[in-house]
C-alpha positions, 0 to 999 in steps of 0.5 A: 258777365263779370261774375262769369269771368270771375268764375272762369278765372277761379276754374283756371286757377284751380286747373293750373294747380292740378296740372302743375302737380301732375307734371311734378308727380314722378309716379304719373305716366309719361303720356299723362304728364305730357298731356298736362304740360300741353294743357298748361301751355294753352292756359298759361297766357291767360293766367299770366294776365289774370289777377292770379298771375303772381300766385301762378308764378310762385306756385309754378316756377319751383315745381316746374324747375324741380320736375325738369331737373328730375326728368333729365335731358332726353336723347331721343323723341319720347313723351317726356321730351315733349313734356319738357319742351312744353314746360320750357315754353311756359317758363320762357313766356313768364312776365319776368319784367314785372315786380313779382317776376323779378323774384324768380328771374335768377332761379329761371336764368340759372336753370335755362343756362343749364339747359343751354349748356347740356340739353338737346337741340330742340330744347336749346332753341326753345330757350334761346328766345326766353334768354334773350328776353331775360337779358333785356328785361332783368338787367339788375338781377342776373348780372352774375349769370351773364358772365356764365353765359359768356363762358358757355358761348365761347365754349360753343365757338371753341368746339364748333370747328371740331363738330363740323369736321365730325359731321363731315367725317370720311367714314360713310355718313356723319358720325353720331354726336358724342354723349348722345348714343343712337341705339340700333334695332337690336336688344339691350345686349346687341346694340350698335351705333348707326349713322346720324339721323335726326329721326332717331336722336337729338343733337346736343345743343352745344353741337348744333349748327342751328344754335350757333346761328342764334348765338350771335344775337344773344352775344350782341344783346349781352354787350349792349346791356352789360358792356361794363361786365363783359367788355374785357372778355369780348375780344376773346370771341375774335380768335374763336370765331376765326377758328370756325370761319377757317374750317374747310372740308377735306372733300370738295363740295362737288364730290360730296353725297347729297346728304353731306351737301345738305350738312355742309350747307348748314355749316356754311350758314353757321359760318356766314352768321358768325362773320356777320356777328364779327362785322357787327361786333366791330361796329360796337367795339372797334377797339377790339379789332385795332391791331388785332386783325390777323391775315387768317380772317381774310384767308377764311373769307376767301376760303368761304367764297371758294367753298360755298356750293354754287347751287345755294346762291342765297348763301353766297348772297348772305355771305357777301352782305356779311363781307361788306359789313367786315370790309366796308370799315377800316379793316379794308386795308387788310385786303391789300395783299389778297386783292388779286384773289378778290378780282377773280370771278371764280372766287367771287361767283363760283364755277358752273352754269348755276352760279353765273346764271343765277348771280347775274342781274335777272333776265327780263322774264325774271324781272317781269315775274318778280314784279307781278306780285306788286299790288296795283292799288299801291301808290306809284312811288311804292310800286316803283320802290318794290320793283327796284328792290326786286331787280337788285341781285348779288352781282350788285352787292359783289361789285359795289363792295369791291368798288368801295374797297378799291376806292379807299385803298387806291393810293396803295395799289401798284400798277398790276393791281390797278390793271386788274381793277380796270379790267374788271370794272371796264368790263362791267361798263359793257355788261348788258346784265348790269343795270345802268346805275351799276355801270355808272358806279363802275365808271366813277370808280375807274375815274377815281383811279386816273389820278393814282395812275398819273402820279405813278412815275415808272420808266415803262409806259404801263400807266399810259397804256392803262389810261388808253384802255380806260379811254377806249372803254369809255369811247365804246360805251359812247358807241353803245349808248348812241347807236343802240340804247338811247334810240330804244329809249326814244322808241319806247317814248314814241310807242307809249310803252310806259308802265305796261300800258299801250297808249300814245304820248300826245305830247310827242305828236304836239311837238311834230314828231309822229307817234305810232299807233298804240302797241307794246314795244317789240324788239328783235331777239338779238336785243332781248337780252339787253336793256332790261329796264327799257323792256320792263314796263314796271320801270317808269320812263322818267326814271330810265331817262334820269339814269341815262342822263347820269351815265352820259354826264359821268362819261363826258366828265370822264373823257375830259379827265382822261384827256387831262391825264394824258396831256398834263403832268409828268412821267411816262403818261405824257407823250405825243399822240400816235395813230391809236390816240388819234383814232380814239378821239375820232370815234369819240367825236363820231359817237360822243355827240349822239348821246346828248340826244337824251336831253331831247326827252323832256319829262312832264309833271304828269309823268309823260314825256315829250320829245323836243324838236330838233329845230328848237336848238335854243331851248336847252337846259342848264345841264345840257349846256354844261355837258356840251361845254365839258365835251367841247372842252375835252378837245380844247385840251388837245395840242393843236396839231393833234386836233387838226389831225382828228377833224381833217383826215375824215370828212365823216367826222365833220358830217357827224358833228353837223348832221347827225346830232341835233345838239350842234345844229 
């Protein structure tokens, strides 16, 4: 066996010399050289790992680089282009981190940079990975070439805006890229240019949007490995990147032809990758952004939000991930003058049926389809994790990003800006397409605005009006939870519809509550669009109960905070209660106690849930007792005459407090 391996190695050693010689022979036919390059690619991996690896490097590198230089750059598909691409793949796979490879690293890097600057798109994309590996593995050898690479990459960003404009030229379809003529069907004397077509010509690498998408990875590697050599030039990327981000088409995307729409989608993808690069660059080198964040960056982000075609929703999702990287840092202060535009739904989600339907939290049917791929053999915790990831949509990214920005600049907002924030997030509390966790996040953000509103000493009553709007939004949520959502959680527990299994909860029967026969929960069509987590059998009932307990706690603490803001402090926010306030607190009493019934559902260690009988009022958890005290404390802060008006005008309020809630029996 050992003799056979040695024989195979010697045969391969003799074969690669013959193949490399054929590739370097300019007199050989193009198809012959192409076949030799393909055969060399197949055996190169084994030769690198064999004892002949050092000899292979010494013989192959000079001849391949010389042959590729003599061939020149190709502008259209041909056998020489295929040969050139195969040879570049061999050079990029060489083990240059070894001692023998370090001797050739400088020569290969110089050649690859020449390809990077002048070659066509196919070859440039081929060498990007090889350059990435060399930047990480040959730090001490190619330091001078790194500076050259930085200059090439800056040139790409400098020309990117003009290249994008030429691809969306007004005259017919996009123009051919300069320096790469596309020849027509006529003879040598009557040649004409025809519209850009990937089937007939290659795009120059420096004019390729695909290459622009890969450049940020290389730049980040350069900064991590050669920080001292390129740090002074790193800040120069910011204005060049903003130039690309600020590109906007002259014609709206909706008026473009299908061909141009595809081109513009590629341009949007390149812009998004560039924005992500700026966000990562800020993490690596925040000093480059200090005092150097022009308003053009925020305007460019708004322009990208408006121009991204609504039908490519995955690009808008990637865009908001990049926006979150940028505006999730101390750069969020630059958003303040443009905040009203970020609160515009047309800017955030686009216009049209496609954008709104796709960007919402998925419908129940979509959630069920997405969770079908979860393997049944996965442990329960892993299955839950996969299901929770599948339910997260762009709407969550958008509103969580806005919530984070608004939270950190809330003290700088004026009343009009706070009113916009309150309108948006108060609406989200009642959005049936939003998950319970997102509704809770909206509640918490609104509560963070309460103190800022209270401290505004304006002669008008705008601050008090905003507080009352918040109070009404919370009271309405109490109504929805107590009358619709929490009762349906009880229905699911009684029906045993947990994790898609039809089984009766024995613990429910043990507590004296009648358990229905085993069947899947079925609601009327008017409620099928809401409460997706309850109808989704892949969401454990224990997780649903935890989420609802958390939002109930947030709401109860919220109404207490709002009552404190309305009854204490100074300014226009404090005033005697009128009929509007009295009616809000009556509704709060009516529906507020109902939501505490969620604590009657007791999760058990085995994953099942029992319902505590209404007669066992002494058995309450510490959290339930604290919430009851907070809720009662809300009314303790009211003036005595207002409290009397709340409970004495309608006997229905007292009946709700005594008869309709088990927590106060």
